[in-house]
C-alpha positions as CSV (number, residue, x, y, z in Angstrom):
1,M,2.8,-15.2,-6.1
2,H,1.3,-16.3,-9.4
3,H,-0.7,-13.2,-9.9
4,C,1.6,-11.1,-11.4
5,P,1.2,-11.3,-15.4
6,A,4.2,-10.7,-17.9
7,P,3.8,-7.2,-19.1
8,A,3.9,-6.2,-22.7
9,A,7.1,-4.7,-24.1
10,R,8.7,-1.9,-22.5
11,L,8.2,1.5,-23.3
12,G,10.9,3.8,-24.3
13,A,13.8,4.1,-21.6
14,L,13.3,4.3,-17.8
15,P,12.7,7.6,-16.9
16,D,14.7,9.4,-14.2
17,M,12.8,8.6,-10.7
18,T,16.1,8.7,-8.3
19,M,16.4,12.4,-7.8
20,S,13.9,12.3,-5.2
21,F,15.1,10.0,-2.5
22,P,17.7,10.7,0.0
23,G,21.4,10.0,-1.0
24,P,22.2,7.2,1.0
25,A,19.3,5.5,-0.8
26,L,20.5,6.4,-4.5
27,A,23.0,3.9,-5.2
28,M,20.8,0.7,-4.1
29,V,17.8,2.7,-5.9
30,E,19.7,2.7,-9.0
31,R,20.9,-0.9,-9.0
32,M,17.3,-2.3,-8.2
33,Q,15.6,-0.1,-11.0
34,A,18.7,-1.5,-13.5
35,A,17.7,-5.3,-12.6
36,A,14.1,-4.3,-13.3
37,A,14.4,-2.9,-16.1
38,A,16.3,-5.7,-17.7
39,D,13.4,-8.1,-16.7
40,P,10.3,-5.8,-16.5
41,A,8.2,-9.0,-16.6
42,R,9.6,-10.2,-13.0
43,A,9.6,-6.7,-11.5
44,I,7.0,-5.5,-8.7
45,A,6.6,-1.7,-8.2
46,F,6.2,-0.2,-4.5
47,Q,6.2,3.2,-3.1
48,G,9.6,4.1,-1.2
49,S,13.3,3.5,-0.4
50,P,14.6,0.2,-0.2
51,G,14.2,-1.0,3.5
52,A,10.3,0.2,3.3
53,N,7.8,-1.7,4.5
54,S,6.3,-1.9,1.2
55,H,10.3,-3.1,0.0
56,R,9.5,-6.4,2.5
57,A,6.1,-6.8,1.7
58,A,7.1,-7.1,-2.2
59,S,9.9,-9.4,-1.4
60,E,7.7,-11.6,0.6
61,A,4.3,-11.3,-1.4
62,A,6.3,-12.1,-4.4
63,P,10.0,-13.6,-3.3
64,D,10.7,-14.4,-7.3
65,Y,9.8,-11.1,-8.4
66,L,12.6,-7.9,-8.4
67,P,11.4,-5.2,-6.3
68,L,11.4,-1.9,-7.7
69,P,11.3,1.2,-5.9
70,C,9.4,4.2,-6.9
71,F,9.4,7.5,-5.4
72,S,5.2,7.8,-4.9
73,F,2.2,5.4,-5.1
74,E,1.3,7.4,-8.6
75,D,4.9,6.6,-9.9
76,A,4.5,2.6,-8.8
77,L,1.0,2.4,-10.7
78,E,3.0,4.4,-13.6
79,A,5.6,1.5,-14.0
80,V,2.8,-0.8,-14.1
81,K,0.8,1.1,-16.7
82,D,4.1,1.7,-18.8
83,G,5.2,-1.9,-18.6
84,R,8.1,-1.1,-16.4
85,A,6.7,-3.7,-14.1
86,A,4.6,-6.7,-14.2
87,C,2.5,-5.7,-11.0
88,A,2.6,-3.2,-8.0
89,I,2.1,-4.0,-4.3
90,I,0.8,-0.8,-2.5
91,P,-0.5,-0.7,1.4
92,I,-4.4,0.4,1.3
93,E,-5.0,-0.3,5.0
94,N,-3.3,-0.6,8.5
95,S,-5.2,-2.2,11.4
96,Q,-4.0,0.7,13.8
97,H,-4.1,3.9,11.7
98,G,-6.9,3.0,8.8
99,R,-6.6,4.3,5.2
100,V,-2.5,4.6,4.3
101,A,-2.9,5.0,0.0
102,D,-5.6,7.0,-1.4
103,I,-6.4,3.3,-3.4
104,H,-10.1,4.9,-3.9
105,F,-8.6,7.9,-5.9
106,L,-5.4,6.2,-7.6
107,L,-7.2,2.5,-8.6
108,P,-10.0,3.6,-10.9
109,E,-7.9,6.5,-12.4
110,S,-5.1,4.1,-12.7
111,G,-7.2,1.7,-15.0
112,L,-5.1,-1.3,-13.1
113,S,-6.9,-4.5,-11.3
114,I,-6.6,-5.8,-8.0
115,V,-5.3,-9.6,-8.4
116,G,-4.0,-10.4,-4.9
117,E,-4.0,-9.1,-1.6
118,Y,-0.8,-9.5,1.4
119,F,-1.2,-8.9,4.9
120,M,2.0,-8.1,6.9
121,P,2.5,-7.5,10.6
122,I,4.4,-3.9,11.1
123,S,7.0,-3.3,13.6
124,H,9.1,0.1,13.7
125,A,12.4,0.6,15.4
126,L,13.9,3.9,16.4
127,M,17.6,4.5,14.8
128,A,19.9,7.2,15.0
129,V,23.7,7.8,14.9
130,P,26.0,7.9,17.8
131,H,27.1,10.9,19.3
132,A,31.3,11.2,19.3
133,D,31.1,9.6,22.8
134,G,29.1,6.4,21.5
135,S,25.9,7.1,23.1
136,F,22.7,7.9,21.7
137,G,20.0,10.8,22.4
138,P,18.5,12.5,23.7
139,F,16.1,13.2,20.7
140,E,14.6,16.2,19.7
141,A,12.9,14.9,16.7
142,A,12.4,11.8,14.7
143,Y,11.8,11.5,10.8
144,S,9.4,9.0,9.3
145,H,6.1,8.5,7.0
146,P,3.0,10.2,8.6
147,Q,1.7,6.4,9.3
148,A,4.3,5.2,11.5
149,L,4.3,8.5,13.3
150,G,0.8,7.8,14.0
151,Q,1.6,4.0,15.2
152,S,4.0,5.4,17.6
153,R,2.5,8.6,18.8
154,R,2.4,7.9,22.6
155,F,6.0,6.5,22.4
156,L,7.3,9.9,21.2
157,R,5.0,11.9,23.1
158,E,6.2,10.3,26.2
159,R,9.9,10.9,25.1
160,G,9.4,14.6,24.1
161,I,10.3,13.4,20.7
162,V,8.9,16.1,18.1
163,P,7.2,13.8,15.1
164,L,8.5,15.0,11.7
165,S,7.1,13.8,8.4
166,H,8.9,12.1,5.5
167,A,7.7,10.5,2.3
168,D,8.6,6.9,3.6
169,T,10.2,5.1,6.6
170,A,13.2,3.7,4.7
171,G,13.6,7.3,3.4
172,A,13.4,8.5,6.7
173,A,16.2,6.4,7.7
174,A,18.4,7.4,4.6
175,Y,17.9,11.2,5.3
176,V,18.7,10.6,9.1
177,A,21.9,8.5,8.0
178,E,23.2,11.4,5.4
179,R,22.3,14.2,8.3
180,A,24.6,12.3,10.6
181,D,22.9,14.5,13.6
182,P,22.7,12.8,16.7
183,T,19.6,14.8,18.1
184,V,17.3,13.5,15.4
185,A,16.4,9.7,14.9
186,A,14.8,8.2,12.3
187,I,11.5,5.3,12.9
188,A,11.8,2.9,10.1
189,P,11.8,-1.0,9.8
190,R,14.9,-3.1,11.0
191,L,15.9,-3.9,7.7
192,A,16.6,0.1,6.9
193,A,18.9,0.3,10.0
194,D,21.4,-2.2,8.2
195,L,21.0,-0.7,4.9
196,Y,21.8,2.7,5.8
197,G,24.6,2.3,8.7
198,L,21.8,3.4,11.5
199,T,22.1,1.6,15.1
200,I,18.8,0.7,16.4
201,V,18.2,2.5,19.8
202,E,15.0,0.9,20.7
203,D,12.8,-1.6,18.8
204,R,9.2,-2.6,18.6
205,V,8.2,1.4,19.4
206,E,5.0,1.1,17.7
207,D,2.1,1.4,20.5
208,A,0.1,-1.6,19.6
209,H,1.7,-4.8,18.7
210,D,-1.0,-6.7,17.0
211,N,-0.2,-3.8,14.2
212,M,-1.0,-5.4,10.7
213,T,-1.2,-3.9,7.4
214,R,-3.1,-4.8,4.4
215,F,-1.7,-4.6,1.0
216,V,-3.2,-5.2,-2.5
217,V,-1.3,-6.5,-5.5
218,L,-2.0,-4.4,-8.7
219,A,-1.7,-5.5,-12.6
220,R,-2.8,-4.3,-15.7
221,A,-5.4,-7.2,-16.6
222,P,-7.9,-8.5,-14.1
223,L,-8.2,-11.9,-13.0
224,D,-10.8,-14.2,-14.4
225,P,-13.1,-15.2,-11.1
226,A,-13.6,-18.5,-13.1
227,T,-9.9,-19.3,-13.1
228,L,-9.5,-18.9,-9.4
229,G,-10.9,-22.3,-8.5
230,G,-11.3,-23.5,-4.7
231,G,-11.1,-20.9,-1.6
232,E,-12.5,-18.0,-0.8
233,T,-12.2,-14.7,-2.9
234,M,-12.7,-11.0,-2.7
235,T,-14.2,-8.9,-5.1
236,T,-13.2,-4.9,-4.8
237,F,-15.6,-2.3,-6.3
238,V,-16.2,1.6,-6.4
239,F,-19.9,3.5,-6.7
240,E,-21.8,6.0,-6.7
241,V,-25.8,6.0,-6.0
242,K,-28.4,8.0,-7.1
243,N,-29.0,11.2,-5.3
244,I,-32.4,10.2,-3.7
245,P,-33.3,9.4,-0.4
246,A,-32.5,6.3,1.1
247,A,-30.5,5.3,-2.2
248,L,-27.6,3.8,0.0
249,Y,-29.8,1.8,2.1
250,K,-32.0,0.5,-0.9
251,A,-28.5,-0.3,-2.9
252,L,-26.9,-2.3,-0.1
253,G,-29.9,-4.5,0.5
254,G,-29.4,-6.6,-2.2
255,F,-26.1,-7.9,-0.2
256,A,-28.2,-9.0,3.3
257,T,-31.3,-10.5,0.9
258,N,-28.5,-12.8,-0.9
259,G,-26.2,-13.4,2.0
260,V,-23.1,-11.7,0.8
261,N,-20.9,-10.8,3.5
262,M,-19.4,-7.2,3.1
263,T,-16.2,-6.7,4.8
264,K,-15.5,-3.3,4.2
265,L,-17.6,-0.3,3.1
266,E,-15.8,3.3,2.8
267,S,-17.2,6.6,1.5
268,Y,-15.1,9.5,0.0
269,Q,-16.0,12.6,-1.9
270,K,-15.4,12.7,-5.0
271,G,-14.2,16.4,-6.6
272,A,-14.3,19.5,-4.4
273,S,-18.3,20.2,-4.6
274,F,-18.7,17.9,-1.6
275,S,-22.0,16.9,-3.8
276,A,-21.0,13.3,-5.1
277,T,-20.3,10.7,-2.3
278,M,-18.1,7.6,-3.9
279,F,-18.2,4.2,-1.7
280,Y,-15.4,1.7,-1.6
281,A,-16.7,-1.7,-0.6
282,D,-15.0,-5.4,-0.3
283,I,-17.1,-8.5,-0.7
284,V,-16.7,-12.4,0.1
285,G,-17.4,-13.6,-3.2
286,A,-16.8,-14.0,-6.8
287,P,-18.9,-12.7,-9.6
288,G,-20.2,-15.8,-11.2
289,N,-22.0,-16.8,-8.2
290,P,-25.3,-16.4,-8.4
291,A,-26.0,-14.3,-5.1
292,I,-23.1,-12.0,-6.0
293,D,-24.6,-11.3,-9.2
294,R,-27.7,-10.8,-8.2
295,A,-26.3,-8.4,-5.3
296,L,-24.1,-6.4,-7.7
297,E,-27.0,-6.3,-10.3
298,E,-29.3,-4.4,-7.5
299,L,-26.8,-2.6,-6.5
300,A,-26.2,-1.4,-9.8
301,F,-29.9,-0.4,-10.5
302,H,-29.2,2.1,-7.9
303,C,-26.0,3.7,-9.0
304,K,-24.8,6.2,-10.8
305,E,-21.5,4.3,-11.6
306,L,-20.7,0.7,-10.5
307,R,-16.9,-0.2,-11.1
308,V,-15.2,-3.5,-10.4
309,L,-11.6,-2.8,-9.4
310,G,-10.9,-6.6,-9.3
311,T,-11.6,-10.4,-7.8
312,Y,-9.1,-12.2,-6.0
313,R,-8.3,-14.9,-3.9
314,Q,-8.7,-14.3,-0.5
315,A,-5.4,-14.1,1.9
316,R,-6.7,-14.1,5.3
317,A,-9.9,-15.0,6.5
318,R,-13.0,-12.5,7.4
319,G,-15.3,-12.1,10.1
């Protein structure tokens, strides 16, 4: 992947972001953070413990980069802002369970730009430590990220296993390894079982096997659409329409009349007053294309706020 630019010089020492990780993950986290600190221009930040789906996505999307584990999405974005990583990879939506990270809130506030996207099939396994006699289960509870629990809801319900939330899938596996309680399991990627010494009791426990997560790659500087060359591109933006009747209808009319394909439109509330609705949108194409420019100009006319979050190469055909 070529969209992670070299960051500016590192600002200060690496903050201690390790205290919130489960014990079995700590040594790996510290090694990975030290490697990234030594070469921040090749670091890609992700949220979660080593072995999480985001770790796998970072390794697949940017095989030449050094994965930098961060405890929260905010920590991953801060690593890019501070120059400790060239870019971050964040999951934003899942085909089965909808929105993952609140990118709507995180991205505009971070000041970072979307410079790429990556689609990854998701598969989960149930993993645990054995009883003294080598047997497994029955399990009273399973720990995982809320997304993975939601994607495995039917599997858990049929077995009477209580879902318990954890910060990330691999962290759940590390926590189960640390507890060494054979009555609790974790739902996590297969890689996590290898890393934390758990045994896979059952593979592919997700309810739907066409389970796909879309990740976006974020960097400090946006890509210039003119440099993206051939092939389809995507542009992502957020906007707030004026508070007048039919404002959204009028604002979106320019995309229809100019033949621009809008592949995603999602509303979210800005602040606690419920008086301002923001919208997050993806369109196929890039500024510089006359039809896109006309559609965005018409949108801006009907908006109180419009912010382009990035233009980048399309990783998967839409429509």
